[in-house]
N, C-alpha and C positions, 0 to 999 in steps of 0.2 A: 571425866577424866582428866582434861585442860581445864575446867571450869575455874578451877581456885585458882589458878595459874595466871589467867587471863583476866581474874576477876569477878566473874560472872557467875549470878546465880543460879544459873539453868545452862542449859546447849542451846546456842541462839540459831543452828541450820540443821537441826534434825528435819527430816521430811515425813514430818504428820500434820495432819491436818487440825493444827491448833489453832481457833479463830483469834487468840492473843497476840498471833505474827501478824495477823493478816496485813500488810501492807495495800491501802486505800490508793492506789494511781487513781484518773482520773475516770479512765475506761471500768476499773473494779468498782468505784460508787455509782457510776449508771449502770453498773450490771446489777448491782444489789439494788439500787432504788428500783428497778424495773421489776426484780423480782420479787420486794416486797411489795410490791403494787400489785402484781398478779396475785397472792396471796391474800393479799388484804382485800381486795377488789372484787376475789373470787373469778378469776377471769377463765378460770377452766386448765388452759395448756399453754405452760411456757417451756421456753426451750435454752440452755445454756452450754455455746461452744467454745473451745477453743483450744489452741495446740495442746501437746502433752507438756505435762509440767508446768503450766501457767498458774496456777492455783484455783481451779476449778473444785475441787473437793474441797479445800479451806472457806471459800466462798460460800460453798453451801451450808458450811457448820456454822458461818457466822450468819447468816442469813436464819437456819433454822435456832441460834441462839436469839436474834432477834424477834423472833414469830413470837417466843416464848411459851411456854407450856399451859398458860391461866385461860389462854385462848384457842389454842390448835391441836390437835391430835394429830402427831405427827407422823409417816411411817417413811425412814431412812434404806432404802436398798442399796447395799453399796456393793454387792457381788451379782450382776443381772445375768451371768451362769449359770442360769437356775434353769429346770426342765417348767415347762409352761403352765402344771400343775404349782410346783413350787412358788415359783414366780407370784401366784396370785396368792398361795397360804400363808407366804410371808408379809406381804401387801395387809388381807384382812386381818391376821392377828396385829400387828401394829398397830391396826385402827381399832382393837377390840371388839372384834367379830368372837361369838358365842359358839361352843360347841362345833368345833372343826375336828374332822376326822384327821386321826393321827398316824392311819396307815394310808400310803397312796393306793392301793387296792381298791379302799374305800370311798377316795375323791371321786366325785362328780362336778365337773367344773361349775355347772347352774346351780348347783346345791353352794358352793362356794361363792359366786356371784351372788348368791341370794341373800348368804350370811353377812356379805358385805355392804351390801345395798344396806341392811337393817342396821351394820353397825355404823354406817355415816348417816344415817337418818336418829340413830339416839345418839351421836354426836352432835348435829344437829339441834336436838330436842335440850342438848344439855346444854345449851349458849356455846359449844366449841366446832369450828371449822376443821376438815379434816385434809392433810398436807400429803402428798405423796413423793417424798426427793429420788428420783434414782442418780444415780452416780455411774459412771464408767457405761450409759446407756447405749456405747456407740457398738459394744460389745453382743448387741443380742442380736441372734441370727434367725431365730425362730420366728417367722409371721404371725405364727398363732398369738403371741406375746405383743407383739403390734396391734393385733385384732384386737384384745382382751384389752389394754389402753383405752383403743377408741371406746370402747363398752363403758369403760367405767365414767368416761365424760354424758354417757347419757344418764346417769344415776343425776338426778335433779331434781329441785324443786321448782314450781311455778316461777319464780323470780330470782332462780340462783342456782348455780351449779354444789352439788353436797360435796366436791373436793377441786382439790388445784391441785394437779399431777406437773411436776417440775424434773424434764428432762435432760442431763447435764451428760457432754462425753465430748471427744474429738470433735474436729467437723465431719469428719466422713457420716456424724449423726444425722446431717443436715441431707447429705443423699440416702440416706436409708427410709428417712422421714417423705423425701419426696416420691419414693416408688411407691410410698403406702397415700395415697390422694386423700385419700379419705379423713386420714389421721393428719396429714399437713395442713390439711384445709381448716381444722379449730385450731390449730397454733395463734395464741393470741398476743403473746410477747417473745421475742427474738434478741436473743444479747449473745454480744462474743469476745472472747479476751485474745490478746495475740500477746507476744513477747516483751518484755519490757526494753525500752531506749536505754541509751548512754547514761543520763541522769539518774533514770528513776532504778537503773541496775544500782547505781552509788548511793541511792537515797534507802535503796530495799535494804542492802547490806547495813548498812549505817541504823538504820531501824528496830532491824531483827537485834542487833547489838546492843543497842538502847532497851528493850524490852524483855533484855537475857541479863539487864543489870549493869552494861556499859556506856558510859557515855563519852570517856576518852577515844580515842580511835587506835584501832590496833590494826587496819589495813593502809597501806601509804597512797595516794590518788592514784599513781601509776599501778601500783596491784590492785584496783579496782575496777581501772579503765581494763587491765590485763583480764581480769575474769569477765566482764564483759566480753569482751569478744572470744573468748573461748569458751561461752556460754550461748553466744545469741541470745541473752536476757532470760533465759526461760528460769524461771526461781527453782524447780528441782534440780538443775542444774549448777546455779549460781549456789545452792544450799550444799550437794553434796564437795564442791570442790573446795569452797568456804571450810568445809568440815575437815576436809583432810590438812589445807594450810594453817587452821590453828593447833593441831596436830602434831605436826611438823616444827611449826614454831616453837612447842614445847621441849619440842623433843631436841631441837637445837639450843634452847634458852634465850630466844629473842625477845626481844619488846615490842618490834614492830615486823609484821608481815610484808614485805617487800614485792615487786615484782618478779624477782630469780625464786622466791616460794613459790609462784605460781605458777610459773614458766616448768618448773621442776614437778610438781603434782599434776599439771597437765598432760606430762608426756606417759606418766601409768592412765591417768581416766580415760586420755583420748576421747575428751568432748567437744573438740574444734568441728565444726560442722562445715 
């Protein structure tokens, strides 16, 4: 709606996991490097945690993009509020398992696991590594799912794992994994994302505007500092507030967004922590 007014090619602050907009702070670079290492070296289990809205999903999308389809067969599970059986079926189907039952009443977990093991072996014979990325894993409440994830790590060749499992979620995921000691002890790689600081918040806003096609400033320095203070440097909140500020600037016919616009939009958002 406001893209043409501000000279943008696309909306810069949508809360969608578009890896083109990934802003690579040092912590994001380190987390991405660790997860790439986990997949490329077939380390078995890796865990990515971070506060809500800090960019875990977009980092996961960038990871999968960098891995590519030529060497990897990837299962991306972005809604883990599934039953135990549905969860396994989703993974198996994504990794190429054949002859899976279509009716829940026909499903036997052991048969699904056998089909999944066969799919992993077939992928390995085809020269492809299998990767399972589970987003929002902190909402998993079924202990059977955690047990099945542990069993997936038992699918191995003599010299390596047949799949790399990456769990991504909010900090409480670490607590859930600690309860499941057998699974927790298999974690090879851990990484954690936190809020952006003041400087990175400013750079983040400028970065997203540049990716969207705008090199000239839209937000004043005071506005960007105010955005940081009112969002605590959480990217999802930054996006939401910046998006509304751009809309307000259009409505008011402004050429720049200053602190007064940020304060006005913050009142409605109530994003102050």
